[in-house]
C-alpha positions, -999 to +999 in steps of 0.1 A: +001+002-004+018+037-012+004+057+021-011+088+015+019+106+040+049+093+056+074+104+080+111+105+065+136+094+091+172+094+083+203+082+102+208+117+117+173+117+126+182+083+150+216+094+161+202+122+176+173+107+190+198+082+206+226+110+219+196+123+241+184+090+253+228+086+271+224+125+279+212+133+316+178+150+301+152+131+292+125+158+297+131+197+306+170+200+296+185+219+262+164+206+238+132+221+237+147+258+240+167+239+207+140+234+190+119+262+196+149+288+184+152+266+150+112+273+149+123+313+154+148+308+130+125+297+099+096+318+109+105+354+120+087+354+150+099+366+181+087+334+207+078+303+198+066+270+225+067+241+220+041+213+230+028+180+231+004+181+200-012+211+182-047+201+197-025+217+231-011+245+216-043+252+203-060+249+234-033+272+256-037+299+226-072+299+231-069+307+265-040+329+263-064+351+245-087+348+275-115+332+255-139+319+276-179+316+289-200+333+268-172+340+244-175+322+203-143+311+180-147+305+151-132+282+123-135+264+092-158+236+088-128+217+065-107+208+090-098+186+114-118+187+150-091+201+171-095+233+149-132+237+166-125+215+200-100+241+219-135+268+220-150+240+240-123+229+262-123+267+269-162+265+276-165+290+248-191+283+216-182+277+178-193+286+149-186+284+111-169+299+085-175+281+048-149+274+025-137+291-006-146+272-039-110+278-052-086+276-025-105+252+005-101+277+036-120+301+048-134+326+027-127+365+040-160+376+018-182+348+037-162+356+072-171+393+065-212+389+055-211+364+092-194+394+108-214+426+095-247+397+111-233+385+143-225+425+147-266+436+142-272+398+168-246+408+195-225+373+187-190+378+167-164+361+177-139+368+204-111+344+181-109+331+146-093+302+140-079+302+097-069+269+089-037+267+056-057+234+045-035+217+027-002+239+038-021+266+016-020+301+030-054+319+042-061+351+027-042+362+058-045+403+047-077+399+044-089+389+072-063+408+094-083+440+080-112+422+091-100+413+127-092+449+130-126+463+124-141+434+140-119+434+172-116+397+171-083+381+177-062+357+152-050+325+156-035+308+124-039+261+123-007+263+101-004+226+116-003+215+079+022+247+064+055+247+081+079+256+052+051+278+031+052+314+027+021+341+026+030+372+006+067+362+002+074+355+041+070+328+063+041+310+080+047+319+116+061+353+115+030+361+127+025+397+106-011+390+105-018+368+139-019+365+169-009+334+175+004+308+149-005+267+160+020+248+141+019+202+142+045+177+142+027+147+137+041+114+117+023+125+086+033+165+087+063+182+068+082+180+098+074+155+129+081+148+164+067+122+164+037+137+183+043+175+194+037+209+181+041+244+188+025+282+191+049+307+174+039+347+189+055+384+185+037+393+217+055+384+257+030+385+275+013+363+252+046+339+251+043+342+292+010+331+293+019+302+273+045+292+290+025+287+320-003+270+306+019+242+291+036+229+326+012+234+353+009+268+361+037+269+377+069+294+376+109+297+389+102+330+382+106+361+414+097+384+397+057+364+387+055+351+423+038+363+450+057+374+480+094+364+479+112+334+468+125+307+498+149+297+482+167+280+452+143+248+453+108+275+451+079+276+427+045+287+432+016+278+408-007+311+401-028+299+373-044+268+367-022+251+337-014+217+318+010+189+317+016+201+278+052+200+272+075+184+253+097+157+254+136+162+243+137+128+227+107+153+203+126+182+206+157+167+192+140+150+167+122+183+152+160+196+153+176+175+129+144+175+111+144+213+109+173+210+090+154+195+059+126+211+062+137+236+025+142+200+006+113+180+022+087+218+006+112+217-024+105+175-027+066+180-023+067+208-046+079+187-075+056+158-069+032+178-067+041+195-103+044+160-116+006+155-105-003+182-121+011+173-156-003+135-148-036+140-142-044+176-157-064+155-191-088+136-160-123+145-147-107+162-121-098+197-101-063+199-099-053+220-062-055+256-067-024+282-057-037+312-042-018+347-060+017+355-039+019+324-014+038+289-014+019+264+002+040+236+027+018+207+008+011+187+033-018+173+014-026+169-025-065+171-025-083+166-062-118+166-066-139+142-090-161+158-115-189+131-105-212+146-137-186+132-158-182+100-150-202+071-141-186+061-104-197+076-069-171+092-051-170+065-027-168+037-056-133+057-069-121+058-032-120+024-028-115+016-057-075+040-055-077+013-019-085-017-031-057-019-057-030-003-031-032+029-031-038+047+001-062+076-004-074+094+024-102+124+032-098+153+045-122+167+063-154+153+069-168+185+076-167+197+114-202+206+115-217+174+106-202+154+126-226+140+155-209+156+188-218+188+166-249+180+150-263+178+186-259+213+190-276+222+166-255+218+133-274+205+105-264+192+072-265+221+047-255+248+070-215+255+049-231+237+015-192+246-002-179+225+026-203+193+020-200+197-019-159+197-008-164+166+008-195+142-016-158+152-038-125+151-026-095+129-022-062+133-010-036+115-032-003+100-016+019+134-014+054+125+013+090+129+004+102+104-001+077+092-025+095+079-056+085+088-092+077+047-096+051+049-065+037+085-078+033+067-120+016+039-098-010+063-084-010+084-117-017+045-132-042+033-111-065+065-111-066+067-144-075+036-150-101+038-123-116+071-143-112+060-175-125+023-176-157+038-157 
C-alpha cells in the first residue's frame, strides 16, 4: 500500500535521539529550547513554545487570548476537529465560516458577511481560527483587516503549513495574527512523532502560554506573589496543564528542521508531476492562491462526478483496493454527531459539504519515489477512464 503520508527518518535523526537517550535529560533539558530557536529562525516570529501536540497548542493559544464562557470561536468546517474543539475546551461556543470554492480555505467574503450579521445580533467572535488547509495559506491580509474592524483575535492553524510562505514571508511569523500553531505529527512536513508549537510576537502571550503548558507553575521570582523561599521554590499562579514536549521529540524536531527546505521542495516537485500527469482526467486539480507558497502537506483532487459513471465512494474504494492509500481530508466538522447535537445540520455550509462529496487526498510525502507516484497516476487513470 502506498500511504497518503509518511515520515522521513534518516540516520541523523536516529543518532540525535540516541544521543539524548544517553544524556542527563529526557525532559526539560536543552533540546526543547533548541527546537524553539529553530522555529524562530525559520519563521521570524519573536517567541516559540513547543508542546506535546497541536491540539494542546490550540488550547493554550485560546486560553492565552482570554477565550471563555460566553465567547465565540469561529473556524472552518474543513479541518480536523481540534481546530473547533479548542474553543469548547475553554467553555466558549463554536461556529463556522464556509470555505472558498477554489482554495478550500476560510472564505474572507463569507467571513465578512457573517461578521455583519453577528454584529447586529451581538454575537461577534472573540477568536477566529483560519486553517491553512493542505499547506496553502489563507488570505491573511483580508482576514486581518476584518479583525481590525470587528475586534477579534486571530489564531492561524498552520498545522499543514510549516515551510510555506505568504507574500514572501514564512508562515508562522504572525504578521497577520496573534498566534500561529504548528503540528509535528508523523504525516506532517516535519515530525517530532507527536508534538506542536505556538508562535507569537507578543511577550505577554508567550509568558501566559509558557505557564499554561506546565501546570501554571513558575520559578520566576518576578511573577511570584511574595518573596521566593529559596532555590527550590516555585509557585502555581495559574491553572495549567502538562503539555510539555520531551527532549526526545525536540531533538528529532531539531534534526528534521535542517531538512525542511528540501522536504517542501520535494513536495512541490511531486505536485508538479501530478499536475502534468493528471490534467486530462475528469478531476479538479489543486489551486494556488496568488503570491503564496504552499507547504503542500496534502495533494487534494476533486472528482468531476458529472463526467464519470462512478460514485465518490466507488473511486475511493477502488484506489484502496489497488494499493493506493488515499484518504479524505476532512469530514466537515459541523456534520459530526457531537456538533449536530449542538444544532448544526447538513446544509449549513454548502460549499464545505460539496467539497466533501468530491475530494480525495492522493499520496504525498517527500520520500515518495517517481515510481510510486506513477503507480498512483496509472491506477487513478485506469479507474476514471474505465468507468
